[in-house]
Chimera marker file (.cmm) of the C-alpha trace (Angstrom):
<marker_set name="trace">
<marker id="1" x="66.768" y="168.238" z="63.993" r="1" g="1" b="0" radius="0.5"/>
<marker id="2" x="65.719" y="165.113" z="66.272" r="1" g="1" b="0" radius="0.5"/>
<marker id="3" x="68.188" y="165.180" z="68.675" r="1" g="1" b="0" radius="0.5"/>
<marker id="4" x="67.868" y="165.616" z="72.209" r="1" g="1" b="0" radius="0.5"/>
<marker id="5" x="66.348" y="163.937" z="74.992" r="1" g="1" b="0" radius="0.5"/>
<marker id="6" x="63.072" y="162.122" z="74.539" r="1" g="1" b="0" radius="0.5"/>
<marker id="7" x="60.031" y="162.184" z="76.431" r="1" g="1" b="0" radius="0.5"/>
<marker id="8" x="60.372" y="160.093" z="79.481" r="1" g="1" b="0" radius="0.5"/>
<marker id="9" x="63.773" y="160.827" z="80.641" r="1" g="1" b="0" radius="0.5"/>
<marker id="10" x="63.726" y="163.790" z="82.829" r="1" g="1" b="0" radius="0.5"/>
<marker id="11" x="66.422" y="166.923" z="82.739" r="1" g="1" b="0" radius="0.5"/>
<marker id="12" x="66.476" y="169.726" z="84.013" r="1" g="1" b="0" radius="0.5"/>
<marker id="13" x="65.814" y="171.488" z="80.466" r="1" g="1" b="0" radius="0.5"/>
<marker id="14" x="62.949" y="169.337" z="80.932" r="1" g="1" b="0" radius="0.5"/>
<marker id="15" x="61.937" y="170.423" z="84.535" r="1" g="1" b="0" radius="0.5"/>
<marker id="16" x="61.879" y="173.616" z="82.977" r="1" g="1" b="0" radius="0.5"/>
<marker id="17" x="60.254" y="173.750" z="80.196" r="1" g="1" b="0" radius="0.5"/>
<marker id="18" x="57.309" y="171.984" z="82.273" r="1" g="1" b="0" radius="0.5"/>
<marker id="19" x="56.596" y="173.983" z="84.759" r="1" g="1" b="0" radius="0.5"/>
<marker id="20" x="56.884" y="177.296" z="82.476" r="1" g="1" b="0" radius="0.5"/>
<marker id="21" x="52.993" y="175.873" z="81.928" r="1" g="1" b="0" radius="0.5"/>
<marker id="22" x="52.608" y="176.097" z="85.768" r="1" g="1" b="0" radius="0.5"/>
<marker id="23" x="54.489" y="178.791" z="87.176" r="1" g="1" b="0" radius="0.5"/>
<marker id="24" x="52.065" y="181.023" z="88.681" r="1" g="1" b="0" radius="0.5"/>
<marker id="25" x="50.720" y="178.281" z="90.712" r="1" g="1" b="0" radius="0.5"/>
<marker id="26" x="53.837" y="176.877" z="92.090" r="1" g="1" b="0" radius="0.5"/>
<marker id="27" x="56.998" y="178.740" z="91.045" r="1" g="1" b="0" radius="0.5"/>
<marker id="28" x="59.637" y="176.409" z="92.794" r="1" g="1" b="0" radius="0.5"/>
<marker id="29" x="58.997" y="174.248" z="90.306" r="1" g="1" b="0" radius="0.5"/>
<marker id="30" x="61.195" y="176.343" z="88.073" r="1" g="1" b="0" radius="0.5"/>
<marker id="31" x="63.429" y="177.964" z="91.117" r="1" g="1" b="0" radius="0.5"/>
<marker id="32" x="65.161" y="174.707" z="91.856" r="1" g="1" b="0" radius="0.5"/>
<marker id="33" x="66.165" y="173.262" z="88.146" r="1" g="1" b="0" radius="0.5"/>
<marker id="34" x="66.592" y="177.210" z="87.033" r="1" g="1" b="0" radius="0.5"/>
<marker id="35" x="69.317" y="177.336" z="89.971" r="1" g="1" b="0" radius="0.5"/>
<marker id="36" x="70.671" y="173.905" z="89.818" r="1" g="1" b="0" radius="0.5"/>
<marker id="37" x="71.537" y="174.588" z="85.880" r="1" g="1" b="0" radius="0.5"/>
<marker id="38" x="72.792" y="177.953" z="86.878" r="1" g="1" b="0" radius="0.5"/>
<marker id="39" x="75.251" y="176.589" z="89.914" r="1" g="1" b="0" radius="0.5"/>
<marker id="40" x="76.328" y="174.043" z="87.479" r="1" g="1" b="0" radius="0.5"/>
<marker id="41" x="76.793" y="176.357" z="84.362" r="1" g="1" b="0" radius="0.5"/>
<marker id="42" x="78.838" y="178.622" z="86.290" r="1" g="1" b="0" radius="0.5"/>
<marker id="43" x="81.034" y="176.084" z="87.902" r="1" g="1" b="0" radius="0.5"/>
<marker id="44" x="82.164" y="174.989" z="84.939" r="1" g="1" b="0" radius="0.5"/>
<marker id="45" x="82.764" y="178.284" z="83.670" r="1" g="1" b="0" radius="0.5"/>
<marker id="46" x="84.937" y="178.961" z="86.845" r="1" g="1" b="0" radius="0.5"/>
<marker id="47" x="86.771" y="175.486" z="86.322" r="1" g="1" b="0" radius="0.5"/>
<marker id="48" x="87.904" y="176.397" z="82.522" r="1" g="1" b="0" radius="0.5"/>
<marker id="49" x="89.366" y="179.356" z="84.154" r="1" g="1" b="0" radius="0.5"/>
<marker id="50" x="91.481" y="177.978" z="86.735" r="1" g="1" b="0" radius="0.5"/>
<marker id="51" x="92.469" y="175.338" z="84.365" r="1" g="1" b="0" radius="0.5"/>
<marker id="52" x="93.337" y="177.888" z="81.931" r="1" g="1" b="0" radius="0.5"/>
<marker id="53" x="95.272" y="180.081" z="84.349" r="1" g="1" b="0" radius="0.5"/>
<marker id="54" x="97.317" y="176.560" z="85.105" r="1" g="1" b="0" radius="0.5"/>
<marker id="55" x="98.557" y="176.111" z="82.000" r="1" g="1" b="0" radius="0.5"/>
<marker id="56" x="98.545" y="179.497" z="80.190" r="1" g="1" b="0" radius="0.5"/>
<marker id="57" x="101.551" y="181.139" z="81.394" r="1" g="1" b="0" radius="0.5"/>
<marker id="58" x="101.489" y="184.213" z="79.551" r="1" g="1" b="0" radius="0.5"/>
<marker id="59" x="98.199" y="185.121" z="81.165" r="1" g="1" b="0" radius="0.5"/>
<marker id="60" x="99.956" y="185.551" z="83.693" r="1" g="1" b="0" radius="0.5"/>
<link id1="1" id2="2" r="1" g="1" b="0" radius="0.2"/>
<link id1="2" id2="3" r="1" g="1" b="0" radius="0.2"/>
<link id1="3" id2="4" r="1" g="1" b="0" radius="0.2"/>
<link id1="4" id2="5" r="1" g="1" b="0" radius="0.2"/>
<link id1="5" id2="6" r="1" g="1" b="0" radius="0.2"/>
<link id1="6" id2="7" r="1" g="1" b="0" radius="0.2"/>
<link id1="7" id2="8" r="1" g="1" b="0" radius="0.2"/>
<link id1="8" id2="9" r="1" g="1" b="0" radius="0.2"/>
<link id1="9" id2="10" r="1" g="1" b="0" radius="0.2"/>
<link id1="10" id2="11" r="1" g="1" b="0" radius="0.2"/>
<link id1="11" id2="12" r="1" g="1" b="0" radius="0.2"/>
<link id1="12" id2="13" r="1" g="1" b="0" radius="0.2"/>
<link id1="13" id2="14" r="1" g="1" b="0" radius="0.2"/>
<link id1="14" id2="15" r="1" g="1" b="0" radius="0.2"/>
<link id1="15" id2="16" r="1" g="1" b="0" radius="0.2"/>
<link id1="16" id2="17" r="1" g="1" b="0" radius="0.2"/>
<link id1="17" id2="18" r="1" g="1" b="0" radius="0.2"/>
<link id1="18" id2="19" r="1" g="1" b="0" radius="0.2"/>
<link id1="19" id2="20" r="1" g="1" b="0" radius="0.2"/>
<link id1="20" id2="21" r="1" g="1" b="0" radius="0.2"/>
<link id1="21" id2="22" r="1" g="1" b="0" radius="0.2"/>
<link id1="22" id2="23" r="1" g="1" b="0" radius="0.2"/>
<link id1="23" id2="24" r="1" g="1" b="0" radius="0.2"/>
<link id1="24" id2="25" r="1" g="1" b="0" radius="0.2"/>
<link id1="25" id2="26" r="1" g="1" b="0" radius="0.2"/>
<link id1="26" id2="27" r="1" g="1" b="0" radius="0.2"/>
<link id1="27" id2="28" r="1" g="1" b="0" radius="0.2"/>
<link id1="28" id2="29" r="1" g="1" b="0" radius="0.2"/>
<link id1="29" id2="30" r="1" g="1" b="0" radius="0.2"/>
<link id1="30" id2="31" r="1" g="1" b="0" radius="0.2"/>
<link id1="31" id2="32" r="1" g="1" b="0" radius="0.2"/>
<link id1="32" id2="33" r="1" g="1" b="0" radius="0.2"/>
<link id1="33" id2="34" r="1" g="1" b="0" radius="0.2"/>
<link id1="34" id2="35" r="1" g="1" b="0" radius="0.2"/>
<link id1="35" id2="36" r="1" g="1" b="0" radius="0.2"/>
<link id1="36" id2="37" r="1" g="1" b="0" radius="0.2"/>
<link id1="37" id2="38" r="1" g="1" b="0" radius="0.2"/>
<link id1="38" id2="39" r="1" g="1" b="0" radius="0.2"/>
<link id1="39" id2="40" r="1" g="1" b="0" radius="0.2"/>
<link id1="40" id2="41" r="1" g="1" b="0" radius="0.2"/>
<link id1="41" id2="42" r="1" g="1" b="0" radius="0.2"/>
<link id1="42" id2="43" r="1" g="1" b="0" radius="0.2"/>
<link id1="43" id2="44" r="1" g="1" b="0" radius="0.2"/>
<link id1="44" id2="45" r="1" g="1" b="0" radius="0.2"/>
<link id1="45" id2="46" r="1" g="1" b="0" radius="0.2"/>
<link id1="46" id2="47" r="1" g="1" b="0" radius="0.2"/>
<link id1="47" id2="48" r="1" g="1" b="0" radius="0.2"/>
<link id1="48" id2="49" r="1" g="1" b="0" radius="0.2"/>
<link id1="49" id2="50" r="1" g="1" b="0" radius="0.2"/>
<link id1="50" id2="51" r="1" g="1" b="0" radius="0.2"/>
<link id1="51" id2="52" r="1" g="1" b="0" radius="0.2"/>
<link id1="52" id2="53" r="1" g="1" b="0" radius="0.2"/>
<link id1="53" id2="54" r="1" g="1" b="0" radius="0.2"/>
<link id1="54" id2="55" r="1" g="1" b="0" radius="0.2"/>
<link id1="55" id2="56" r="1" g="1" b="0" radius="0.2"/>
<link id1="56" id2="57" r="1" g="1" b="0" radius="0.2"/>
<link id1="57" id2="58" r="1" g="1" b="0" radius="0.2"/>
<link id1="58" id2="59" r="1" g="1" b="0" radius="0.2"/>
<link id1="59" id2="60" r="1" g="1" b="0" radius="0.2"/>
</marker_set>
């Protein structure tokens, strides 16, 4: 599709993709970006649940 970040831009997805090649040598290169990505996704899920609970009176 051609959408997304270009090569010099650093993102967690790019860091995870590049760390897969050196997983056996340096597993922390994959561990930290993956952990931050998981924590961020879980935080947004919990925020969405809290907003839904606050604005949906029938769900209570």
